[in-house]
LUMMI-679463 format. One record per residue (C-alpha): residue number from 1; x, y, z. Coordinates in steps of 0.02 Angstrom, whole numbers. Layout:
BEGIN
node i:NUM	x:X	y:Y	z:Z
...
This chain:
BEGIN
node i:1	x:0	y:2	z:-7
node i:2	x:69	y:166	z:-51
node i:3	x:7	y:300	z:61
node i:4	x:23	y:473	z:-15
node i:5	x:-53	y:566	z:126
node i:6	x:-96	y:534	z:309
node i:7	x:-217	y:628	z:424
node i:8	x:-163	y:596	z:609
node i:9	x:-281	y:627	z:748
node i:10	x:-347	y:788	z:683
node i:11	x:-464	y:888	z:774
node i:12	x:-533	y:1073	z:748
node i:13	x:-664	y:1172	z:861
node i:14	x:-752	y:1325	z:834
node i:15	x:-827	y:1410	z:976
node i:16	x:-836	y:1256	z:1088
node i:17	x:-910	y:1160	z:939
node i:18	x:-815	y:1008	z:880
node i:19	x:-811	y:1029	z:688
node i:20	x:-687	y:889	z:664
node i:21	x:-634	y:768	z:810
node i:22	x:-479	y:638	z:820
node i:23	x:-493	y:606	z:628
node i:24	x:-365	y:487	z:555
node i:25	x:-357	y:432	z:377
node i:26	x:-237	y:351	z:251
node i:27	x:-238	y:411	z:82
node i:28	x:-185	y:289	z:-46
node i:29	x:-86	y:347	z:-214
node i:30	x:-174	y:352	z:-377
node i:31	x:-342	y:297	z:-284
node i:32	x:-505	y:399	z:-272
node i:33	x:-558	y:419	z:-80
node i:34	x:-736	y:501	z:-48
node i:35	x:-784	y:577	z:118
node i:36	x:-960	y:582	z:140
node i:37	x:-1094	y:632	z:272
node i:38	x:-1231	y:757	z:311
node i:39	x:-1225	y:931	z:296
node i:40	x:-1119	y:1002	z:453
node i:41	x:-1030	y:818	z:446
node i:42	x:-855	y:923	z:440
node i:43	x:-816	y:870	z:264
node i:44	x:-762	y:1042	z:191
node i:45	x:-679	y:1079	z:356
node i:46	x:-554	y:932	z:326
node i:47	x:-518	y:1004	z:155
node i:48	x:-491	y:1187	z:235
node i:49	x:-376	y:1105	z:378
node i:50	x:-269	y:1004	z:245
node i:51	x:-245	y:1150	z:126
node i:52	x:-203	y:1274	z:261
node i:53	x:-356	y:1381	z:276
node i:54	x:-387	y:1339	z:443
node i:55	x:-247	y:1270	z:575
node i:56	x:-303	y:1103	z:668
node i:57	x:-311	y:1118	z:850
node i:58	x:-211	y:958	z:863
node i:59	x:-157	y:811	z:752
node i:60	x:-54	y:826	z:592
node i:61	x:-61	y:805	z:405
node i:62	x:83	y:720	z:322
node i:63	x:111	y:727	z:128
node i:64	x:225	y:571	z:100
node i:65	x:353	y:597	z:241
node i:66	x:329	y:790	z:252
node i:67	x:236	y:863	z:396
node i:68	x:131	y:993	z:307
node i:69	x:36	y:1052	z:453
node i:70	x:2	y:1222	z:461
node i:71	x:58	y:1259	z:296
node i:72	x:-18	y:1411	z:212
node i:73	x:-127	y:1388	z:59
node i:74	x:4	y:1436	z:-79
node i:75	x:129	y:1318	z:0
node i:76	x:13	y:1172	z:-8
node i:77	x:-12	y:1213	z:-183
node i:78	x:163	y:1227	z:-211
node i:79	x:199	y:1053	z:-154
node i:80	x:64	y:983	z:-260
node i:81	x:-95	y:979	z:-179
node i:82	x:-237	y:1081	z:-271
node i:83	x:-427	y:1086	z:-234
node i:84	x:-599	y:1161	z:-295
node i:85	x:-725	y:1237	z:-183
node i:86	x:-912	y:1220	z:-148
node i:87	x:-934	y:1393	z:-209
node i:88	x:-856	y:1409	z:-387
node i:89	x:-692	y:1508	z:-365
node i:90	x:-657	y:1575	z:-544
node i:91	x:-622	y:1752	z:-619
node i:92	x:-785	y:1789	z:-701
node i:93	x:-718	y:1939	z:-817
node i:94	x:-573	y:1837	z:-881
node i:95	x:-593	y:1707	z:-1028
node i:96	x:-593	y:1524	z:-990
node i:97	x:-420	y:1519	z:-1067
node i:98	x:-338	y:1649	z:-961
node i:99	x:-416	y:1571	z:-807
node i:100	x:-324	y:1426	z:-839
node i:101	x:-169	y:1519	z:-877
node i:102	x:-174	y:1615	z:-720
node i:103	x:-176	y:1445	z:-623
node i:104	x:-26	y:1381	z:-730
node i:105	x:84	y:1528	z:-669
node i:106	x:112	y:1431	z:-499
node i:107	x:209	y:1292	z:-620
node i:108	x:279	y:1435	z:-747
node i:109	x:346	y:1570	z:-636
node i:110	x:441	y:1714	z:-743
node i:111	x:587	y:1829	z:-677
node i:112	x:563	y:2009	z:-671
node i:113	x:688	y:2043	z:-808
node i:114	x:604	y:1935	z:-939
node i:115	x:422	y:1997	z:-891
node i:116	x:488	y:2176	z:-920
node i:117	x:574	y:2152	z:-1084
node i:118	x:481	y:2010	z:-1156
node i:119	x:619	y:1900	z:-1209
node i:120	x:627	y:1774	z:-1340
node i:121	x:618	y:1638	z:-1201
node i:122	x:467	y:1721	z:-1122
node i:123	x:363	y:1726	z:-1282
node i:124	x:407	y:1543	z:-1313
node i:125	x:357	y:1501	z:-1142
node i:126	x:200	y:1583	z:-1148
node i:127	x:156	y:1503	z:-1317
node i:128	x:187	y:1323	z:-1234
node i:129	x:91	y:1384	z:-1074
node i:130	x:-64	y:1434	z:-1188
node i:131	x:-46	y:1262	z:-1280
node i:132	x:-52	y:1166	z:-1114
node i:133	x:-194	y:1270	z:-1055
node i:134	x:-297	y:1226	z:-1221
node i:135	x:-270	y:1033	z:-1182
node i:136	x:-326	y:1060	z:-1020
node i:137	x:-482	y:1136	z:-1082
node i:138	x:-495	y:994	z:-1205
node i:139	x:-493	y:885	z:-1065
node i:140	x:-647	y:957	z:-985
node i:141	x:-737	y:978	z:-1157
node i:142	x:-738	y:1166	z:-1146
node i:143	x:-599	y:1206	z:-1262
node i:144	x:-723	y:1268	z:-1401
node i:145	x:-774	y:1409	z:-1266
node i:146	x:-581	y:1464	z:-1223
node i:147	x:-626	y:1646	z:-1270
node i:148	x:-793	y:1657	z:-1177
node i:149	x:-794	y:1749	z:-1013
node i:150	x:-806	y:1640	z:-867
node i:151	x:-963	y:1737	z:-814
node i:152	x:-1062	y:1683	z:-974
node i:153	x:-1019	y:1502	z:-964
node i:154	x:-1161	y:1384	z:-906
node i:155	x:-1148	y:1336	z:-722
node i:156	x:-1088	y:1161	z:-772
node i:157	x:-959	y:1217	z:-884
node i:158	x:-904	y:1343	z:-739
node i:159	x:-887	y:1197	z:-625
node i:160	x:-780	y:1114	z:-766
node i:161	x:-657	y:1269	z:-771
node i:162	x:-631	y:1269	z:-588
node i:163	x:-576	y:1096	z:-608
node i:164	x:-473	y:1126	z:-752
node i:165	x:-385	y:1288	z:-646
node i:166	x:-342	y:1166	z:-512
node i:167	x:-269	y:1032	z:-639
node i:168	x:-172	y:1176	z:-715
node i:169	x:-56	y:1172	z:-560
node i:170	x:-5	y:999	z:-601
node i:171	x:-63	y:923	z:-422
node i:172	x:-16	y:757	z:-354
node i:173	x:-161	y:767	z:-255
node i:174	x:-336	y:839	z:-315
node i:175	x:-476	y:885	z:-192
node i:176	x:-643	y:911	z:-271
node i:177	x:-770	y:989	z:-160
node i:178	x:-947	y:930	z:-226
node i:179	x:-897	y:946	z:-412
node i:180	x:-1062	y:888	z:-480
node i:181	x:-1150	y:1018	z:-384
node i:182	x:-1289	y:1103	z:-488
node i:183	x:-1261	y:993	z:-644
node i:184	x:-1396	y:905	z:-741
node i:185	x:-1376	y:718	z:-769
node i:186	x:-1287	y:729	z:-919
node i:187	x:-1168	y:846	z:-859
node i:188	x:-1138	y:725	z:-706
node i:189	x:-1105	y:579	z:-801
node i:190	x:-967	y:672	z:-908
node i:191	x:-891	y:746	z:-748
node i:192	x:-874	y:561	z:-677
node i:193	x:-785	y:507	z:-843
node i:194	x:-666	y:660	z:-825
node i:195	x:-633	y:608	z:-640
node i:196	x:-592	y:437	z:-693
node i:197	x:-464	y:509	z:-822
node i:198	x:-383	y:615	z:-706
node i:199	x:-348	y:463	z:-589
node i:200	x:-314	y:331	z:-724
node i:201	x:-231	y:448	z:-869
node i:202	x:-131	y:574	z:-761
node i:203	x:-108	y:468	z:-604
node i:204	x:-177	y:596	z:-485
node i:205	x:-250	y:537	z:-319
node i:206	x:-407	y:606	z:-273
node i:207	x:-505	y:663	z:-117
node i:208	x:-694	y:683	z:-162
node i:209	x:-831	y:765	z:-68
node i:210	x:-986	y:722	z:-157
node i:211	x:-1179	y:709	z:-99
node i:212	x:-1231	y:603	z:-256
node i:213	x:-1221	y:423	z:-183
node i:214	x:-1228	y:340	z:-347
node i:215	x:-1071	y:439	z:-395
node i:216	x:-994	y:415	z:-230
node i:217	x:-1013	y:210	z:-249
node i:218	x:-965	y:200	z:-434
node i:219	x:-802	y:295	z:-432
node i:220	x:-743	y:274	z:-249
node i:221	x:-605	y:148	z:-197
node i:222	x:-623	y:200	z:-19
node i:223	x:-770	y:284	z:67
node i:224	x:-748	y:383	z:234
node i:225	x:-907	y:426	z:320
node i:226	x:-910	y:572	z:454
node i:227	x:-1044	y:633	z:560
node i:228	x:-1016	y:785	z:683
node i:229	x:-834	y:778	z:635
node i:230	x:-816	y:605	z:689
node i:231	x:-771	y:454	z:565
node i:232	x:-902	y:331	z:593
node i:233	x:-858	y:215	z:456
node i:234	x:-730	y:176	z:320
node i:235	x:-708	y:44	z:193
node i:236	x:-736	y:7	z:11
node i:237	x:-898	y:68	z:-69
node i:238	x:-977	y:-116	z:-50
node i:239	x:-950	y:-122	z:128
node i:240	x:-1015	y:50	z:168
node i:241	x:-1171	y:37	z:68
node i:242	x:-1221	y:-139	z:165
node i:243	x:-1199	y:-44	z:328
node i:244	x:-1382	y:-12	z:344
node i:245	x:-1363	y:51	z:532
node i:246	x:-1233	y:193	z:469
node i:247	x:-1334	y:225	z:314
node i:248	x:-1497	y:252	z:395
node i:249	x:-1434	y:355	z:544
node i:250	x:-1333	y:477	z:427
node i:251	x:-1377	y:460	z:249
node i:252	x:-1577	y:421	z:267
node i:253	x:-1686	y:309	z:198
node i:254	x:-1671	y:363	z:4
node i:255	x:-1495	y:291	z:10
node i:256	x:-1571	y:122	z:99
node i:257	x:-1674	y:109	z:-55
node i:258	x:-1531	y:138	z:-168
node i:259	x:-1408	y:8	z:-84
node i:260	x:-1549	y:-126	z:-84
node i:261	x:-1558	y:-91	z:-273
node i:262	x:-1369	y:-142	z:-308
């Protein structure tokens, strides 16, 4: 088992309320781990802790052998961990292509001299970066809208653009926070195919927060269930969906019906 990320006994409180409590998870390389649970279970808080937006009250995060606990967001991105958000984070007045190019700057920093004097090396680098950005847009099937202002894209395409921006940073681990939220069924199916491709063709490890249990059960290698910040179940999708006590208590009767029909 090749563990790429370890969450060790992490806790976070807000005003006396436990958002995450004694959470430990091992994330395997080139696998899809889904974190599920009801609203307020602490799922997004885990992402915020991992990516440096919050600091844990106790516990630590290890990326390989590197302790990244308390790293600021830009440093987390530097080492190869990227994320999307529940609320879409894009530049609405920029084109789709420019949104991706901005994200690529993390990997293609340019010196002050070359930026000021537009050297041949910089021009060549910019051309290469634009080509790579277009390839990423093609990956998400929005390359034909490269010159659209992001605000004029459909909601589903804006979701894809946010994932494209995250992918443009060339991460080793990609955190997806409800990537199919607001998508219709066709868009969701296409998003699932993209997630598979990110893992299988690009070799990127994915941690997924997703409310659509059909998607979770089909794409996940492992599922972790949270409630009130605590891990109450962990295992492969088949084991989790058969745990009727957990499903009934924390995910509702609708999912019981789904599980029984599988």
